[in-house]
VOVO-859596 format. One record per atom (N, C-alpha, C): residue in three letters; x, y, z. Coordinates in steps of 0.05 Angstrom, whole numbers, padded with zeros to 5 digits, always signed. Layout:
% VOVO-859596
ALAXYZ ...
***
This chain:
% VOVO-859596
UNK-00266-00001+00268 UNK-00260+00004+00240 UNK-00263+00033+00233 UNK-00243+00044+00218 UNK-00244+00072+00211 UNK-00268+00077+00194 UNK-00283+00098+00201 UNK-00307+00105+00186 UNK-00299+00113+00158 UNK-00311+00100+00138 UNK-00304+00106+00110 UNK-00311+00135+00103 UNK-00293+00147+00088 UNK-00297+00174+00079 UNK-00319+00174+00057 UNK-00334+00196+00054 UNK-00352+00198+00031 UNK-00337+00195+00005 UNK-00350+00186-00016 UNK-00337+00180-00041 UNK-00322+00204-00052 UNK-00333+00228-00049 UNK-00320+00251-00060 UNK-00294+00257-00047 UNK-00289+00246-00023 UNK-00264+00250-00009 UNK-00243+00228-00015 UNK-00250+00209-00032 UNK-00231+00187-00037 UNK-00205+00197-00049 UNK-00207+00214-00070 UNK-00183+00224-00083 UNK-00167+00243-00065 UNK-00179+00263-00051 UNK-00163+00279-00033 UNK-00150+00263-00011 UNK-00163+00242-00001 UNK-00151+00225+00020 UNK-00127+00210+00009 UNK-00129+00199-00015 UNK-00107+00185-00027 UNK-00083+00204-00032 UNK-00089+00228-00043 UNK-00068+00247-00048 UNK-00054+00255-00022 UNK-00070+00259-00001 UNK-00059+00268+00025 UNK-00041+00246+00036 UNK-00050+00221+00034 UNK-00033+00199+00045 UNK-00006+00198+00031 UNK-00006+00198+00004 UNK+00019+00196-00010 UNK+00036+00221-00007 UNK+00023+00244-00004 UNK+00038+00269+00001 UNK+00052+00268+00028 UNK+00038+00258+00049 UNK+00050+00256+00075 UNK+00073+00236+00075 UNK+00070+00214+00061 UNK+00092+00195+00059 UNK+00116+00207+00044 UNK+00110+00222+00024 UNK+00131+00235+00008 UNK+00147+00255+00025 UNK+00134+00269+00043 UNK+00147+00289+00059 UNK+00160+00277+00084 UNK+00158+00251+00088 UNK+00168+00238+00112 UNK+00198+00243+00117 UNK+00215+00244+00095 UNK+00244+00249+00101 UNK+00249+00275+00116 UNK+00233+00296+00112 UNK+00237+00321+00127 UNK+00232+00316+00157 UNK+00212+00300+00163 UNK+00206+00295+00191 UNK+00228+00277+00204 UNK+00236+00256+00189 UNK+00257+00238+00200 UNK+00283+00254+00204 UNK+00290+00272+00186 UNK+00314+00288+00189 UNK+00313+00305+00214 UNK+00289+00315+00221 UNK+00285+00332+00244 UNK+00288+00317+00270 UNK+00288+00290+00270 UNK+00289+00275+00294 UNK+00318+00269+00303 UNK+00338+00278+00288 UNK+00366+00275+00297 UNK+00368+00291+00323 UNK+00384+00281+00343 UNK+00404+00260+00342 UNK+00395+00232+00349 UNK+00369+00227+00351 UNK+00360+00200+00358 UNK+00369+00181+00336 UNK+00378+00157+00344 UNK+00386+00137+00324 UNK+00362+00123+00311 UNK+00367+00107+00291 UNK+00346+00095+00276 UNK+00328+00077+00293 UNK+00340+00060+00310 UNK+00324+00042+00327 UNK+00308+00057+00347 UNK+00319+00079+00358 UNK+00304+00095+00377 UNK+00280+00109+00363 UNK+00284+00119+00339 UNK+00262+00131+00324 UNK+00240+00111+00319 UNK+00248+00087+00310 UNK+00228+00066+00305 UNK+00214+00058+00331 UNK+00229+00057+00353 UNK+00216+00050+00379 UNK+00195+00070+00386 UNK+00201+00096+00383 UNK+00181+00116+00389 UNK+00157+00114+00370 UNK+00163+00109+00345 UNK+00142+00106+00325 UNK+00123+00084+00332 UNK+00133+00062+00341 UNK+00116+00039+00349 UNK+00099+00046+00373 UNK+00112+00056+00394 UNK+00098+00060+00420 UNK+00077+00081+00417 UNK+00084+00104+00405 UNK+00064+00126+00403 UNK+00042+00119+00383 UNK+00048+00103+00363 UNK+00027+00094+00344 UNK+00007+00076+00358 UNK+00017+00058+00376 UNK-00001+00041+00391 UNK-00019+00058+00409 UNK-00008+00077+00423 UNK-00024+00094+00440 UNK-00045+00109+00425 UNK-00038+00119+00401 UNK-00058+00133+00385 UNK-00080+00114+00375 UNK-00072+00090+00367 UNK-00092+00071+00358 UNK-00111+00063+00380 UNK-00101+00059+00404 UNK-00118+00053+00427 UNK-00137+00076+00433 UNK-00127+00100+00431 UNK-00145+00124+00435 UNK-00167+00125+00415 UNK-00160+00120+00389 UNK-00180+00120+00368 UNK-00200+00098+00371 UNK-00191+00074+00379 UNK-00209+00052+00384 UNK-00228+00058+00407 UNK-00218+00072+00427 UNK-00235+00079+00450 UNK-00257+00099+00441 UNK-00249+00118+00425 UNK-00268+00138+00416 UNK-00289+00126+00398 UNK-00280+00107+00381 UNK-00299+00094+00362 UNK-00312+00069+00373 UNK-00304+00061+00398 UNK-00315+00038+00411 UNK-00312+00013+00393 UNK-00288+00008+00384 UNK-00283-00013+00365 UNK-00264-00034+00376 UNK-00261-00036+00403 UNK-00243-00056+00414 UNK-00251-00085+00407 UNK-00277-00089+00401 UNK-00286-00116+00395 UNK-00273-00126+00370 UNK-00266-00108+00351 UNK-00252-00117+00326 UNK-00224-00127+00332 UNK-00211-00114+00351 UNK-00184-00124+00359 UNK-00186-00151+00373 UNK-00206-00154+00390 UNK-00209-00179+00405 UNK-00215-00202+00385 UNK-00230-00196+00364 UNK-00236-00216+00344 UNK-00210-00225+00330 UNK-00193-00206+00324 UNK-00167-00213+00311 UNK-00150-00230+00330 UNK-00149-00222+00355 UNK-00132-00236+00374 UNK-00141-00265+00379 UNK-00167-00270+00374 UNK-00177-00297+00377 UNK-00173-00315+00353 UNK-00164-00303+00331 UNK-00160-00318+00306 UNK-00130-00325+00302 UNK-00123-00351+00305 UNK-00094-00358+00301 UNK-00084-00352+00272 UNK-00102-00355+00252 UNK-00093-00350+00225 UNK-00087-00320+00221 UNK-00105-00303+00230 UNK-00100-00274+00228 UNK-00076-00265+00244 UNK-00072-00276+00267 UNK-00050-00269+00284 UNK-00023-00276+00271 UNK-00022-00300+00259 UNK+00003-00308+00246 UNK+00010-00288+00223 UNK-00011-00281+00208 UNK-00006-00262+00186 UNK+00002-00235+00196 UNK-00011-00225+00217 UNK-00005-00198+00227 UNK+00021-00197+00242 UNK+00029-00219+00255 UNK+00056-00220+00267 UNK+00077-00218+00246 UNK+00074-00233+00224 UNK+00093-00231+00202 UNK+00093-00203+00190 UNK+00069-00191+00187 UNK+00067-00164+00176 UNK+00080-00144+00195 UNK+00078-00148+00221 UNK+00090-00129+00240 UNK+00120-00129+00237 UNK+00133-00152+00236 UNK+00162-00152+00234 UNK+00171-00142+00206 UNK+00155-00147+00186 UNK+00163-00136+00160 UNK+00161-00105+00159 UNK+00140-00094+00170 UNK+00137-00065+00170 UNK+00157-00053+00189 UNK+00164-00066+00212 UNK+00184-00056+00230 UNK+00211-00055+00216 UNK+00218-00076+00201 UNK+00243-00076+00186 UNK+00243-00053+00165 UNK+00220-00050+00152 UNK+00218-00029+00131 UNK+00222-00001+00144 UNK+00209+00004+00167 UNK+00213+00030+00180 UNK+00242+00034+00188 UNK+00255+00013+00199 UNK+00282+00016+00208 UNK+00301+00023+00185 UNK+00299+00008+00163 UNK+00316+00013+00140 UNK+00311+00041+00128 UNK+00285+00049+00128 UNK+00279+00075+00118 UNK+00291+00098+00134 UNK+00290+00095+00161 UNK+00302+00115+00178 UNK+00332+00116+00174 UNK+00345+00092+00172 UNK+00373+00091+00167 UNK+00380+00105+00141 UNK+00364+00101+00120 UNK+00369+00113+00094 UNK+00369+00144+00096 UNK+00348+00154+00109 UNK+00346+00184+00111 UNK+00368+00195+00129 UNK+00373+00182+00151 UNK+00393+00193+00170 UNK+00421+00190+00161 UNK+00427+00174+00140 UNK+00454+00171+00130 UNK+00457+00183+00102 UNK+00438+00200+00095 UNK+00440+00215+00069 UNK+00435+00197+00045 UNK+00417+00178+00047 UNK+00411+00160+00024 UNK+00381+00159+00019 UNK+00368+00182+00021 UNK+00340+00184+00015 UNK+00334+00177-00014 UNK+00352+00183-00032 UNK+00348+00175-00060 UNK+00346+00145-00063 UNK+00362+00130-00048 UNK+00360+00101-00049 UNK+00332+00092-00039 UNK+00322+00105-00018 UNK+00295+00099-00008 UNK+00274+00104-00030 UNK+00277+00127-00044 UNK+00259+00133-00066 UNK+00260+00111-00088 UNK+00284+00102-00094 UNK+00287+00081-00114 UNK+00272+00056-00105 UNK+00274+00050-00079 UNK+00260+00026-00069 UNK+00230+00028-00073 UNK+00218+00052-00070 UNK+00189+00054-00073 UNK+00182+00056-00103 UNK+00201+00065-00120 UNK+00196+00064-00149 UNK+00194+00035-00158 UNK+00213+00018-00149 UNK+00214-00010-00159 UNK+00194-00028-00143 UNK+00181-00018-00123 UNK+00163-00035-00107 UNK+00142-00049-00124 UNK+00128-00036-00143 UNK+00109-00051-00159 UNK+00121-00074-00175 UNK+00146-00070-00184 UNK+00160-00090-00200 UNK+00168-00114-00182 UNK+00179-00107-00158 UNK+00186-00128-00140 UNK+00161-00144-00131 UNK+00139-00130-00127 UNK+00114-00143-00120 UNK+00106-00163-00142 UNK+00110-00156-00167 UNK+00105-00175-00189 UNK+00122-00200-00187 UNK+00148-00196-00180 UNK+00166-00219-00176 UNK+00157-00237-00153 UNK+00148-00224-00131 UNK+00138-00240-00108 UNK+00113-00256-00116 UNK+00096-00244-00133 UNK+00072-00258-00142 UNK+00080-00283-00158 UNK+00102-00282-00173 UNK+00111-00305-00188 UNK+00122-00326-00170 UNK+00139-00317-00151 UNK+00154-00336-00134 UNK+00136-00349-00113 UNK+00118-00333-00101 UNK+00102-00342-00078 UNK+00074-00351-00085 UNK+00062-00337-00105 UNK+00034-00343-00112 UNK+00031-00358-00138 UNK+00054-00363-00151 UNK+00054-00378-00176 UNK+00037-00364-00198 UNK+00036-00338-00197 UNK+00022-00323-00217 UNK+00039-00321-00243 UNK+00025-00318-00265 UNK+00039-00316-00291 UNK+00039-00286-00299 UNK+00063-00277-00307 UNK+00066-00249-00315 UNK+00063-00246-00345 UNK+00054-00223-00353 UNK+00052-00216-00382 UNK+00079-00207-00391 UNK+00085-00206-00417 UNK+00111-00198-00427 UNK+00121-00171-00416 UNK+00103-00152-00414 UNK+00112-00125-00405 UNK+00123-00127-00376 UNK+00111-00144-00360 UNK+00121-00147-00332 UNK+00148-00160-00332 UNK+00152-00180-00349 UNK+00179-00193-00351 UNK+00200-00172-00360 UNK+00193-00156-00379 UNK+00211-00135-00388 UNK+00217-00116-00365 UNK+00197-00109-00350 UNK+00201-00091-00327 UNK+00220-00104-00307 UNK+00217-00129-00301 UNK+00235-00143-00283 UNK+00264-00143-00293 UNK+00267-00148-00319 UNK+00293-00148-00331 UNK+00306-00120-00330 UNK+00291-00100-00335 UNK+00302-00072-00334 UNK+00309-00065-00305 UNK+00293-00074-00286 UNK+00300-00069-00258 UNK+00325-00083-00249 UNK+00329-00108-00258 UNK+00353-00122-00252 UNK+00377-00108-00264 UNK+00374-00098-00289 UNK+00395-00083-00302 UNK+00401-00057-00287 UNK+00380-00044-00277 UNK+00384-00019-00261 UNK+00400-00025-00236 UNK+00394-00046-00222 UNK+00409-00054-00198 UNK+00438-00059-00205 UNK+00443-00072-00227 UNK+00471-00078-00235 UNK+00485-00052-00242 UNK+00472-00034-00257 UNK+00485-00009-00265 UNK+00492+00008-00240 UNK+00473+00010-00221 UNK+00478+00026-00197 UNK+00500+00012-00180 UNK+00499-00014-00178 UNK+00519-00028-00162 UNK+00547-00025-00173 UNK+00550-00028-00200 UNK+00577-00025-00212 UNK+00586+00004-00214 UNK+00568+00020-00224 UNK+00575+00048-00229 UNK+00578+00065-00204 UNK+00561+00060-00184 UNK+00562+00075-00160 UNK+00580+00063-00139 UNK+00587+00037-00143 UNK+00605+00024-00125 UNK+00592+00013-00100 UNK+00566+00014-00098 UNK+00552+00004-00074 UNK+00527-00011-00083 UNK+00524-00035-00072 UNK+00500-00050-00078 UNK+00475-00036-00066 UNK+00454-00031-00081 UNK+00431-00016-00071 UNK+00414-00033-00052 UNK+00425-00040-00029 UNK+00411-00058-00010 UNK+00388-00043+00003 UNK+00390-00017+00006 UNK+00368-00002+00019 UNK+00344-00003+00001 UNK+00347+00003-00025 UNK+00325+00002-00043 UNK+00312-00025-00045 UNK+00328-00046-00047 UNK+00318-00073-00050 UNK+00304-00083-00024 UNK+00316-00075-00001 UNK+00303-00083+00024 UNK+00277-00069+00029 UNK+00276-00043+00023 UNK+00250-00029+00025 UNK+00229-00041+00007 UNK+00237-00045-00018 UNK+00217-00056-00038 UNK+00209-00085-00029 UNK+00228-00101-00021 UNK+00222-00128-00013 UNK+00204-00130+00011 UNK+00211-00115+00032 UNK+00196-00117+00057 UNK+00168-00105+00053 UNK+00166-00083+00038 UNK+00139-00072+00033 UNK+00122-00089+00015 UNK+00135-00102-00004 UNK+00121-00121-00021 UNK+00110-00145-00006 UNK+00127-00156+00012 UNK+00118-00178+00029 UNK+00097-00169+00049 UNK+00100-00145+00059 UNK+00080-00134+00077 UNK+00053-00132+00063 UNK+00053-00122+00038 UNK+00029-00121+00023 UNK+00016-00148+00018 UNK+00034-00168+00014 UNK+00024-00196+00011 UNK+00010-00206+00036 UNK+00022-00200+00059 UNK+00009-00208+00084 UNK-00018-00195+00088 UNK-00019-00169+00082 UNK-00044-00154+00085 UNK-00065-00164+00065 UNK-00055-00172+00041 UNK-00074-00184+00021 UNK-00085-00210+00031 UNK-00069-00226+00045 UNK-00079-00251+00056 UNK-00099-00246+00078 UNK-00094-00225+00093 UNK-00114-00217+00114 UNK-00140-00209+00101 UNK-00138-00194+00079 UNK-00161-00186+00064 UNK-00180-00167+00080 UNK-00206-00171+00075 UNK-00226-00153+00087 UNK-00232-00162+00116 UNK-00219-00183+00126 UNK-00225-00192+00153 UNK-00216-00172+00175 UNK-00196-00156+00168 UNK-00185-00137+00188 UNK-00184-00109+00176 UNK-00197-00090+00188 UNK-00196-00062+00178 UNK-00169-00050+00185 UNK-00165-00026+00174 UNK-00138-00013+00177 UNK-00131-00008+00206 UNK-00149+00004+00222 UNK-00143+00011+00249 UNK-00138-00013+00267 UNK-00155-00033+00268 UNK-00149-00056+00284 UNK-00123-00070+00275 UNK-00119-00071+00248 UNK-00094-00084+00238 UNK-00069-00069+00248 UNK-00069-00043+00246 UNK-00046-00028+00255 UNK-00043-00030+00286 UNK-00065-00032+00300 UNK-00064-00035+00329 UNK-00050-00061+00336 UNK-00058-00083+00323 UNK-00045-00109+00329 UNK-00016-00109+00321 UNK-00010-00098+00298 UNK+00018-00098+00289 UNK+00036-00083+00309 UNK+00028-00059+00317 UNK+00044-00044+00336 UNK+00044-00057+00364 UNK+00022-00071+00371 UNK+00021-00086+00396 UNK+00042-00108+00396 UNK+00046-00121+00373 UNK+00066-00142+00371 UNK+00094-00131+00375 UNK+00099-00107+00364 UNK+00126-00096+00364 UNK+00132-00080+00390 UNK+00111-00073+00405 UNK+00115-00055+00428 UNK+00133-00067+00450 UNK+00132-00092+00457 UNK+00150-00102+00478 UNK+00180-00098+00470 UNK+00187-00103+00445 UNK+00214-00098+00437 UNK+00221-00068+00437 UNK+00202-00052+00426 UNK+00207-00024+00424 UNK+00208-00011+00451 UNK+00190-00017+00469 UNK+00190-00005+00495 UNK+00214-00015+00511 UNK+00221-00040+00509 UNK+00245-00050+00522 UNK+00270-00035+00514 UNK+00272-00030+00488 UNK+00296-00016+00478 UNK+00296+00013+00488 UNK+00273+00026+00488 UNK+00272+00054+00497 UNK+00278+00056+00527 UNK+00269+00036+00543 UNK+00275+00036+00572 UNK+00305+00032+00576 UNK+00317+00014+00560 UNK+00346+00009+00561 UNK+00361+00035+00556 UNK+00353+00050+00535 UNK+00367+00075+00528 UNK+00364+00095+00551 UNK+00340+00096+00563 UNK+00335+00115+00585 UNK+00352+00108+00609 UNK+00353+00083+00616 UNK+00368+00074+00640 UNK+00398+00079+00637 UNK+00408+00074+00613 UNK+00436+00077+00608 UNK+00444+00105+00600 UNK+00425+00123+00599 UNK+00431+00151+00592 UNK+00438+00155+00563 UNK+00431+00136+00545 UNK+00437+00139+00517 UNK+00413+00149+00500 UNK+00390+00152+00512 UNK+00367+00160+00497 UNK+00366+00190+00491 UNK+00354+00196+00468 UNK+00352+00224+00460 UNK+00327+00238+00472 UNK+00307+00222+00480 UNK+00283+00233+00491 UNK+00289+00247+00517 UNK+00279+00272+00519 UNK+00285+00288+00542 UNK+00308+00307+00539 UNK+00324+00302+00518 UNK+00346+00320+00512 UNK+00339+00339+00489 UNK+00357+00357+00482 UNK+00352+00375+00460 UNK+00355+00362+00433 UNK+00341+00373+00413 UNK+00345+00364+00386 UNK+00367+00381+00373 UNK+00371+00378+00347 UNK+00391+00393+00333 UNK+00384+00423+00332 UNK+00358+00429+00330 UNK+00350+00457+00328 UNK+00327+00463+00346 UNK+00321+00446+00366 UNK+00299+00450+00384 UNK+00308+00444+00412 UNK+00293+00456+00432 UNK+00298+00450+00460 UNK+00287+00423+00467 UNK+00292+00414+00492 UNK+00283+00388+00501 UNK+00253+00384+00499 UNK+00237+00405+00506 UNK+00208+00402+00505 UNK+00198+00397+00477 UNK+00205+00414+00459 UNK+00196+00412+00431 UNK+00206+00387+00418 UNK+00230+00379+00426 UNK+00242+00354+00414 UNK+00226+00330+00423 UNK+00217+00330+00449 UNK+00201+00308+00459 UNK+00174+00307+00444 UNK+00163+00331+00438 UNK+00138+00332+00423 UNK+00142+00320+00395 UNK+00165+00327+00383 UNK+00170+00316+00356 UNK+00171+00286+00356 UNK+00183+00274+00377 UNK+00184+00245+00378 UNK+00157+00233+00383 UNK+00141+00246+00400 UNK+00114+00236+00405 UNK+00096+00238+00381 UNK+00101+00257+00363 UNK+00085+00260+00339 UNK+00090+00238+00319 UNK+00110+00221+00325 UNK+00115+00198+00307 UNK+00090+00180+00305 UNK+00074+00180+00326 UNK+00049+00164+00326 UNK+00030+00174+00304 UNK+00021+00199+00305 UNK+00004+00209+00284 UNK+00017+00209+00256 UNK+00043+00214+00255 UNK+00057+00214+00229 UNK+00056+00187+00217 UNK+00056+00166+00233 UNK+00054+00138+00223 UNK+00025+00131+00217 UNK+00007+00136+00235 UNK-00020+00125+00233 UNK-00038+00140+00213 UNK-00036+00167+00213 UNK-00054+00183+00196 UNK-00052+00176+00166 UNK-00028+00175+00154 UNK-00027+00167+00126 UNK-00038+00139+00121 UNK-00033+00120+00139 UNK-00044+00093+00135 UNK-00074+00093+00135 UNK-00086+00108+00153 UNK-00115+00109+00155 UNK-00127+00124+00132 UNK-00114+00145+00123 UNK-00124+00160+00099 UNK-00123+00142+00075 UNK-00101+00127+00072 UNK-00098+00109+00049 UNK-00119+00087+00050 UNK-00124+00076+00074 UNK-00144+00055+00076 UNK-00172+00065+00068 UNK-00179+00090+00076 UNK-00205+00101+00069 UNK-00206+00107+00039 UNK-00184+00118+00028 UNK-00183+00124-00001 UNK-00186+00099-00018 UNK-00172+00077-00009 UNK-00172+00053-00025 UNK-00200+00041-00028 UNK-00218+00047-00009 UNK-00245+00036-00011 UNK-00262+00052-00030 UNK-00253+00075-00039 UNK-00270+00092-00055 UNK-00257+00099-00082 UNK-00233+00090-00087 UNK-00220+00096-00112 UNK-00215+00071-00129 UNK-00216+00073-00155 UNK-00208+00050-00172 UNK-00179+00043-00167 UNK-00173+00017-00170 UNK-00146+00007-00166 UNK-00126+00022-00184 UNK-00134+00027-00209 UNK-00116+00041-00227 UNK-00109+00069-00217 UNK-00127+00083-00204 UNK-00122+00109-00193 UNK-00102+00107-00170 UNK-00106+00088-00153 UNK-00088+00084-00130 UNK-00060+00077-00140 UNK-00059+00060-00161 UNK-00033+00053-00173 UNK-00018+00076-00184 UNK-00033+00096-00195 UNK-00020+00120-00206 UNK-00011+00138-00184 UNK-00028+00141-00163 UNK-00021+00159-00141 UNK+00004+00151-00126 UNK+00009+00124-00125 UNK+00031+00114-00109 UNK+00058+00125-00117 UNK+00061+00134-00142 UNK+00086+00145-00152 UNK+00091+00173-00141 UNK+00071+00186-00129 UNK+00076+00212-00117 UNK+00097+00210-00095 UNK+00097+00189-00079 UNK+00115+00187-00056 UNK+00144+00186-00065 UNK+00153+00168-00083 UNK+00181+00168-00090 UNK+00189+00193-00106 UNK+00171+00204-00121 UNK+00178+00229-00136 UNK+00184+00251-00117 UNK+00167+00255-00096 UNK+00172+00275-00076 UNK+00197+00269-00061 UNK+00202+00244-00053 UNK+00226+00237-00038 UNK+00251+00242-00054 UNK+00251+00235-00080 UNK+00275+00240-00096 UNK+00280+00270-00099 UNK+00258+00285-00103 UNK+00261+00314-00105 UNK+00273+00326-00079 UNK+00263+00317-00056 UNK+00274+00326-00031 UNK+00303+00318-00028 UNK+00310+00294-00036 UNK+00337+00284-00033 UNK+00357+00301-00049 UNK+00349+00309-00073 UNK+00368+00324-00090 UNK+00367+00354-00084 UNK+00343+00365-00081 UNK+00340+00394-00079 UNK+00344+00404-00051 UNK+00332+00390-00032 UNK+00331+00400-00004 UNK+00354+00388+00013 UNK+00357+00362+00011 UNK+00377+00349+00028 UNK+00405+00348+00015 UNK+00407+00356-00010 UNK+00433+00359-00023 UNK+00448+00333-00028 UNK+00433+00311-00033 UNK+00447+00286-00038 UNK+00458+00286-00067 UNK+00481+00272-00070 UNK+00493+00271-00096 UNK+00479+00250-00114 UNK+00477+00256-00140 UNK+00465+00238-00159 UNK+00485+00233-00182 UNK+00503+00214-00178 UNK+00522+00208-00200 UNK+00507+00197-00224 UNK+00522+00196-00247 UNK+00510+00187-00272 UNK+00498+00160-00269 UNK+00512+00142-00255 UNK+00502+00114-00253 UNK+00475+00114-00239 UNK+00471+00131-00219 UNK+00445+00132-00205 UNK+00423+00141-00224 UNK+00429+00162-00240 UNK+00409+00172-00259 UNK+00402+00150-00280 UNK+00423+00136-00289 UNK+00418+00115-00309 UNK+00400+00093-00297 UNK+00407+00085-00272 UNK+00391+00065-00259 UNK+00362+00074-00255 UNK+00358+00099-00246 UNK+00331+00109-00243 UNK+00317+00110-00270 UNK+00331+00118-00291 UNK+00319+00119-00318 UNK+00310+00092-00327 UNK+00325+00071-00322 UNK+00317+00044-00330 UNK+00291+00036-00315 UNK+00290+00042-00289 UNK+00266+00036-00273 UNK+00242+00051-00284 UNK+00246+00077-00291 UNK+00224+00093-00301 UNK+00213+00082-00327 UNK+00232+00073-00344 UNK+00223+00060-00370 UNK+00206+00035-00364 UNK+00216+00019-00345 UNK+00201-00005-00337 UNK+00173+00002-00327 UNK+00171+00022-00310 UNK+00146+00030-00299 UNK+00127+00041-00321 UNK+00137+00056-00340 UNK+00121+00065-00362 UNK+00109+00042-00378 UNK+00127+00022-00384 UNK+00117-00001-00399 UNK+00096-00016-00384 UNK+00100-00020-00358 UNK+00080-00035-00342 UNK+00054-00020-00339 UNK+00057+00007-00336 UNK+00033+00023-00333 UNK+00016+00024-00359 UNK+00030+00027-00382 UNK+00015+00027-00407 UNK+00002+00000-00412 UNK+00017-00022-00406 UNK+00005-00048-00410 UNK-00018-00053-00391 UNK-00015-00044-00366 UNK-00037-00047-00347 UNK-00062-00032-00356 UNK-00058-00007-00366 UNK-00080+00009-00375 UNK-00094-00004-00399 UNK-00077-00016-00417 UNK-00089-00029-00441 UNK-00105-00053-00432 UNK-00095-00069-00413 UNK-00110-00093-00404 UNK-00136-00085-00389 UNK-00135-00063-00374 UNK-00159-00053-00360 UNK-00180-00046-00381 UNK-00171-00031-00402 UNK-00191-00023-00423 UNK-00202-00048-00437 UNK-00185-00068-00442 UNK-00195-00092-00455 UNK-00215-00107-00437 UNK-00209-00109-00411 UNK-00227-00122-00393 UNK-00254-00107-00391 UNK-00253-00080-00391 UNK-00278-00065-00390 UNK-00294-00069-00415 UNK-00280-00070-00439 UNK-00294-00074-00464 UNK-00307-00102-00464 UNK-00292-00122-00453 UNK-00303-00149-00452 UNK-00328-00150-00434 UNK-00327-00136-00411 UNK-00350-00136-00393 UNK-00374-00122-00406 UNK-00368-00100-00421 UNK-00391-00087-00435 UNK-00403-00105-00456 UNK-00386-00120-00470 UNK-00396-00138-00491 UNK-00412-00160-00478 UNK-00403-00171-00455 UNK-00418-00192-00441 UNK-00445-00182-00431 UNK-00445-00157-00421 UNK-00471-00146-00412 UNK-00490-00142-00435 UNK-00479-00133-00458 UNK-00496-00129-00482 UNK-00507-00156-00491 UNK-00491-00177-00491 UNK-00500-00204-00499 UNK-00522-00214-00479 UNK-00518-00209-00454 UNK-00538-00218-00434 UNK-00565-00203-00439 UNK-00563-00177-00444 UNK-00587-00161-00449 UNK-00601-00172-00474 UNK-00585-00177-00495 UNK-00597-00187-00520 UNK-00610-00215-00516 UNK-00597-00232-00499 UNK-00608-00258-00494 UNK-00634-00256-00478 UNK-00635-00237-00459 UNK-00660-00233-00444 UNK-00682-00223-00462 UNK-00676-00204-00480 UNK-00697-00194-00498 UNK-00706-00216-00517 UNK-00687-00233-00527 UNK-00695-00255-00545 UNK-00712-00275-00530 UNK-00704-00281-00505 UNK-00719-00300-00489 UNK-00747-00290-00483 UNK-00749-00264-00477 UNK-00776-00253-00472 UNK-00793-00254-00497 UNK-00781-00249-00520 UNK-00797-00251-00545 UNK-00806-00279-00551 UNK-00787-00298-00547 UNK-00794-00326-00552 UNK-00816-00335-00533 UNK-00815-00326-00508 UNK-00835-00334-00488 UNK-00862-00322-00496 UNK-00863-00297-00506 UNK-00888-00285-00514 UNK-00900-00300-00538 UNK-00883-00308-00557 UNK-00892-00323-00580 UNK-00903-00350-00573 UNK-00889-00364-00554 UNK-00898-00390-00546 UNK-00925-00388-00531 UNK-00928-00367-00515 UNK-00953-00362-00501 UNK-00976-00358-00520 UNK-00971-00342-00541 UNK-00992-00337-00560 UNK-01000-00362-00575 UNK-00980-00379-00582 UNK-00985-00404-00596 UNK-01001-00423-00579 UNK-00996-00423-00553 UNK-01010-00441-00535 UNK-01039-00432-00531 UNK-01044-00406-00534 UNK-01071-00395-00529 UNK-01090-00399-00553 UNK-01079-00402-00578 UNK-01096-00404-00602 UNK-01090-00429-00617 UNK-01109-00445-00624 UNK-01105-00470-00639 UNK-01098-00465-00668 UNK-01092-00487-00683 UNK-01083-00485-00710 UNK-01104-00472-00728 UNK-01130-00477-00722 UNK-01151-00466-00739 UNK-01163-00440-00729 UNK-01149-00429-00708 UNK-01158-00404-00697 UNK-01177-00408-00674 UNK-01184-00433-00667 UNK-01202-00437-00644 UNK-01186-00436-00619 UNK-01199-00428-00598 UNK-01185-00427-00572 UNK-01174-00454-00564 UNK-01149-00454-00554 UNK-01136-00479-00546 UNK-01153-00492-00525 UNK-01157-00518-00527 UNK-01172-00533-00507 UNK-01202-00532-00511 UNK-01212-00515-00530 UNK-01241-00513-00534 UNK-01251-00533-00555 UNK-01276-00538-00556 UNK-01288-00556-00577 UNK-01288-00544-00604 UNK-01281-00559-00625 UNK-01281-00548-00652 UNK-01310-00542-00661 UNK-01311-00523-00678 UNK-01338-00515-00688 UNK-01351-00536-00704 UNK-01378-00536-00704 UNK-01394-00557-00719 UNK-01391-00552-00749 
***
């Protein structure tokens, strides 16, 4: 299990995690000419090697063995592995085909899609603000699809797979820490990833060992190998931060990633943003503002209710203590002032 960071490092760890995820498009773009599946293959294999190294240093292999012996946890983590593998693949396709803005849209709508999944799969009831958010998101998808001429499948797939991945991790709960969980997930995907990388190497189609777009073979190989730390470090930082930060703070920080990605898409990568795209993003932002304001209001109301309950409990304890003292005094002195249980005066 990753050693928890001291409380004062919770916020820096959370900011660092979302910042690294936000800058991910620059790293993915630097991995050309490797294809999406090859990039994901390297990401899986090198992440597993890094996880094994960290487990060895921390002497935490027993946690992985405990997970492997639990059929329930393994079912959940196998599902999580294929969900996150799909998410990684679609994300790399988005960046490598000049659709980083669509990826950013996916992470903007992820909280709203997660609410929909909660209704469909967990039978949870949504408040009116969440229903309005879902309606605005559906309208945004329609506007982008009609106005831009392309169904935003990248955004919806990223939001859907990440939302389901979060659901699987929620079912796992505190039974599996971040490092053992990532180890098992990459372990599940490694046979497919390694098999594909071997196939590319044997057929001469692999990019590993060859030059990159702006680097020689050696540095390009290092870039591909760095996909392990690039994948694992933000996840471990996030896991440590989540243990020390309020949920509301984590929920606010998560918007750093799509904001940075959208900025990179437009300013650095030069992606076009037609009017329909801006309108769609605007509808999603309105939905997020409504949900955030409503969430903050409900958090304040819950805190006020808890404070009122604590005040009532304190008042009840004080009243109970006073009543007990009075009863004790009444039991000690008789009606005429004589000691209870003593003989009356002559």
